[in-house]
One Martini backbone bead per residue (centre of mass of N, CA, C, O) as a GRO file, in nm:
protein
  177
    1MET     BB    1  -4.471  -0.563   0.525
    2ILE     BB    2  -4.513  -0.692   0.830
    3ASP     BB    3  -4.268  -0.766   1.088
    4MET     BB    4  -4.357  -0.985   1.344
    5SER     BB    5  -4.225  -1.111   1.653
    6VAL     BB    6  -4.492  -1.038   1.785
    7ALA     BB    7  -4.779  -1.175   1.903
    8PHE     BB    8  -5.118  -1.096   1.820
    9ASN     BB    9  -5.435  -1.196   1.912
   10LYS     BB   10  -5.574  -0.911   1.992
   11VAL     BB   11  -5.720  -0.655   1.777
   12ILE     BB   12  -5.783  -0.307   1.778
   13VAL     BB   13  -5.967  -0.100   1.548
   14ALA     BB   14  -5.985   0.232   1.491
   15PHE     BB   15  -6.295   0.343   1.319
   16ASP     BB   16  -6.412   0.666   1.137
   17ASN     BB   17  -6.350   0.716   0.813
   18SER     BB   18  -6.084   0.830   0.812
   19ASP     BB   19  -5.772   0.859   0.686
   20GLU     BB   20  -5.632   0.764   0.947
   21SER     BB   21  -5.811   0.500   0.984
   22ARG     BB   22  -5.730   0.375   0.710
   23GLN     BB   23  -5.438   0.326   0.796
   24ALA     BB   24  -5.506   0.134   1.025
   25LEU     BB   25  -5.642  -0.075   0.841
   26ARG     BB   26  -5.390  -0.147   0.670
   27LEU     BB   27  -5.223  -0.253   0.904
   28ALA     BB   28  -5.422  -0.477   0.990
   29LYS     BB   29  -5.407  -0.629   0.725
   30GLU     BB   30  -5.105  -0.693   0.738
   31MET     BB   31  -5.113  -0.840   1.003
   32LYS     BB   32  -5.315  -1.068   0.912
   33VAL     BB   33  -5.133  -1.180   0.693
   34ALA     BB   34  -4.886  -1.241   0.891
   35GLN     BB   35  -5.134  -1.319   1.122
   36PRO     BB   36  -5.406  -1.508   1.086
   37GLU     BB   37  -5.483  -1.563   1.406
   38THR     BB   38  -5.567  -1.289   1.435
   39GLN     BB   39  -5.795  -1.089   1.610
   40LEU     BB   40  -6.033  -0.864   1.477
   41ILE     BB   41  -6.148  -0.538   1.598
   42MET     BB   42  -6.391  -0.322   1.482
   43ALA     BB   43  -6.411   0.014   1.600
   44HIS     BB   44  -6.696   0.232   1.662
   45VAL     BB   45  -6.767   0.554   1.754
   46SER     BB   46  -7.052   0.716   1.807
   47GLU     BB   47  -7.097   1.045   1.607
   48GLU     BB   48  -7.369   1.117   1.515
   49LYS     BB   49  -7.508   1.375   1.307
   50ILE     BB   50  -7.776   1.601   1.266
   51VAL     BB   51  -7.814   1.807   0.985
   52GLU     BB   52  -7.940   2.114   0.890
   53THR     BB   53  -8.022   2.197   0.561
   54VAL     BB   54  -8.033   2.458   0.330
   55THR     BB   55  -8.249   2.500   0.057
   56GLU     BB   56  -8.266   2.629  -0.261
   57PRO     BB   57  -8.409   2.728  -0.521
   58ASN     BB   58  -8.356   2.711  -0.881
   59GLU     BB   59  -8.614   2.876  -0.923
   60ALA     BB   60  -8.765   3.139  -1.078
   61ALA     BB   61  -8.968   3.363  -1.162
   62ILE     BB   62  -9.124   3.377  -1.487
   63THR     BB   63  -9.152   3.601  -1.744
   64PRO     BB   64  -9.252   3.677  -2.028
   65PRO     BB   65  -9.133   3.823  -2.286
   66SER     BB   66  -9.141   4.179  -2.376
   67PHE     BB   67  -9.264   4.434  -2.611
   68GLY     BB   68  -9.431   4.611  -2.457
   69ALA     BB   69  -9.753   4.470  -2.539
   70TYR     BB   70  -9.577   4.225  -2.657
   71THR     BB   71  -9.528   3.900  -2.703
   72VAL     BB   72  -9.272   3.674  -2.755
   73ASP     BB   73  -9.236   3.460  -3.012
   74GLY     BB   74  -9.010   3.175  -3.031
   75LEU     BB   75  -8.899   3.181  -2.744
   76GLN     BB   76  -8.696   3.032  -2.525
   77VAL     BB   77  -8.846   2.897  -2.226
   78PRO     BB   78  -8.848   2.801  -1.935
   79PRO     BB   79  -9.019   2.638  -1.721
   80ILE     BB   80  -9.300   2.705  -1.525
   81SER     BB   81  -9.481   2.741  -1.270
   82LEU     BB   82  -9.821   2.763  -1.207
   83ASP     BB   83  -9.790   2.999  -0.979
   84ASN     BB   84  -9.547   3.202  -1.046
   85SER     BB   85  -9.355   3.140  -0.795
   86VAL     BB   86  -9.144   3.141  -0.543
   87SER     BB   87  -9.001   2.916  -0.363
   88GLU     BB   88  -8.927   2.795  -0.074
   89LYS     BB   89  -8.732   2.724   0.164
   90SER     BB   90  -8.556   2.429   0.275
   91THR     BB   91  -8.516   2.140   0.480
   92HIS     BB   92  -8.253   1.897   0.552
   93ALA     BB   93  -8.146   1.597   0.661
   94LYS     BB   94  -7.798   1.512   0.771
   95VAL     BB   95  -7.564   1.271   0.801
   96GLU     BB   96  -7.288   1.259   1.012
   97LYS     BB   97  -7.083   1.021   1.073
   98SER     BB   98  -7.163   0.739   0.968
   99THR     BB   99  -7.181   0.420   1.076
  100ASP     BB  100  -7.269   0.264   0.823
  101GLN     BB  101  -7.044   0.378   0.643
  102ALA     BB  102  -6.801   0.282   0.803
  103PHE     BB  103  -6.864  -0.019   0.794
  104TYR     BB  104  -6.885  -0.049   0.492
  105ASN     BB  105  -6.593   0.034   0.425
  106ALA     BB  106  -6.451  -0.178   0.603
  107ARG     BB  107  -6.576  -0.432   0.478
  108LYS     BB  108  -6.484  -0.384   0.191
  109GLU     BB  109  -6.180  -0.396   0.254
  110MET     BB  110  -6.175  -0.682   0.413
  111ASP     BB  111  -6.336  -0.872   0.202
  112THR     BB  112  -6.116  -0.878  -0.025
  113MET     BB  113  -5.945  -1.088   0.180
  114GLY     BB  114  -6.133  -1.271   0.367
  115MET     BB  115  -6.174  -1.141   0.643
  116ASN     BB  116  -6.224  -1.194   0.984
  117VAL     BB  117  -6.444  -0.963   1.146
  118ASP     BB  118  -6.517  -0.770   1.430
  119TYR     BB  119  -6.795  -0.563   1.489
  120ARG     BB  120  -6.810  -0.244   1.678
  121LEU     BB  121  -7.040  -0.049   1.869
  122LEU     BB  122  -6.982   0.256   2.028
  123ASP     BB  123  -7.015   0.453   2.313
  124GLY     BB  124  -6.898   0.774   2.359
  125VAL     BB  125  -6.578   0.829   2.422
  126PRO     BB  126  -6.323   0.713   2.242
  127PRO     BB  127  -6.099   0.651   2.448
  128ALA     BB  128  -6.270   0.517   2.672
  129SER     BB  129  -6.415   0.303   2.494
  130LEU     BB  130  -6.161   0.161   2.380
  131CYS     BB  131  -6.029   0.092   2.659
  132LYS     BB  132  -6.264  -0.081   2.760
  133LEU     BB  133  -6.264  -0.289   2.535
  134ALA     BB  134  -5.968  -0.388   2.575
  135SER     BB  135  -6.020  -0.486   2.858
  136GLU     BB  136  -6.258  -0.685   2.808
  137GLU     BB  137  -6.088  -0.845   2.570
  138GLN     BB  138  -5.782  -0.860   2.613
  139ALA     BB  139  -5.601  -0.686   2.450
  140ASP     BB  140  -5.280  -0.630   2.283
  141LEU     BB  141  -5.394  -0.413   2.063
  142ILE     BB  142  -5.404  -0.077   1.931
  143ILE     BB  143  -5.526   0.077   1.640
  144ILE     BB  144  -5.447   0.417   1.544
  145GLY     BB  145  -5.491   0.715   1.412
  146GLN     BB  146  -5.365   1.005   1.359
  147SER     BB  147  -5.422   1.298   1.462
  148SER     BB  148  -5.586   1.602   1.322
  149LYS     BB  149  -5.526   1.774   1.549
  150THR     BB  150  -5.457   2.130   1.593
  151GLY     BB  151  -5.347   2.345   1.799
  152ILE     BB  152  -5.594   2.479   1.995
  153LYS     BB  153  -5.774   2.226   1.983
  154LYS     BB  154  -5.558   2.040   2.112
  155LEU     BB  155  -5.507   2.206   2.372
  156PHE     BB  156  -5.815   2.188   2.483
  157THR     BB  157  -5.896   1.871   2.408
  158GLY     BB  158  -5.700   1.700   2.295
  159SER     BB  159  -5.576   1.383   2.218
  160THR     BB  160  -5.678   1.078   2.142
  161VAL     BB  161  -5.402   0.942   2.124
  162GLN     BB  162  -5.293   1.039   2.399
  163LYS     BB  163  -5.517   0.907   2.571
  164MET     BB  164  -5.460   0.623   2.480
  165VAL     BB  165  -5.171   0.595   2.571
  166GLU     BB  166  -5.238   0.660   2.880
  167ASN     BB  167  -5.507   0.433   2.912
  168ALA     BB  168  -5.420   0.178   2.798
  169PRO     BB  169  -5.401  -0.185   2.857
  170CYS     BB  170  -5.211  -0.158   2.603
  171HIS     BB  171  -5.092  -0.138   2.319
  172VAL     BB  172  -5.007   0.133   2.077
  173LEU     BB  173  -5.073   0.192   1.735
  174ILE     BB  174  -4.961   0.447   1.519
  175ALA     BB  175  -5.100   0.566   1.231
  176LYS     BB  176  -4.944   0.713   0.961
  177LEU     BB  177  -4.961   0.912   0.669
   0.00000   0.00000   0.00000
């Protein structure tokens, strides 16, 4: 249980359905239990991507087994397609980082405690969008999960958490795994 001597009236929780953001969600739940009057805003920055995945058929053309000129009877053979040919590869669209799935998971977690939470979908780059929301809402705190970027990726793109700490108009609480 979090023992908070400072009251936070409005808290933004950055949630992207990652393990790190689930830890931020847990902290927000503990805070809400300790301070029921705190208003929670669950914010998700839309980063949905539609990815085309290639699927290959599971069946290949099957010819009945034979010995010489005679077909073997009584042998179990899996069903074959009527055209007796191998079907083509196909593609299917798959949504990655689904906004609906993120909000569903967050609601499922928060509703178990009967907590009233405001859910917001944001566009843009996560640090800038979250800081803008915090400014508009006059938030007292942003809770964000520790960044999972490491090495060269972190060096070139920077850390979302670092950008939040540098630009947020309020306190930032980093939830570590």
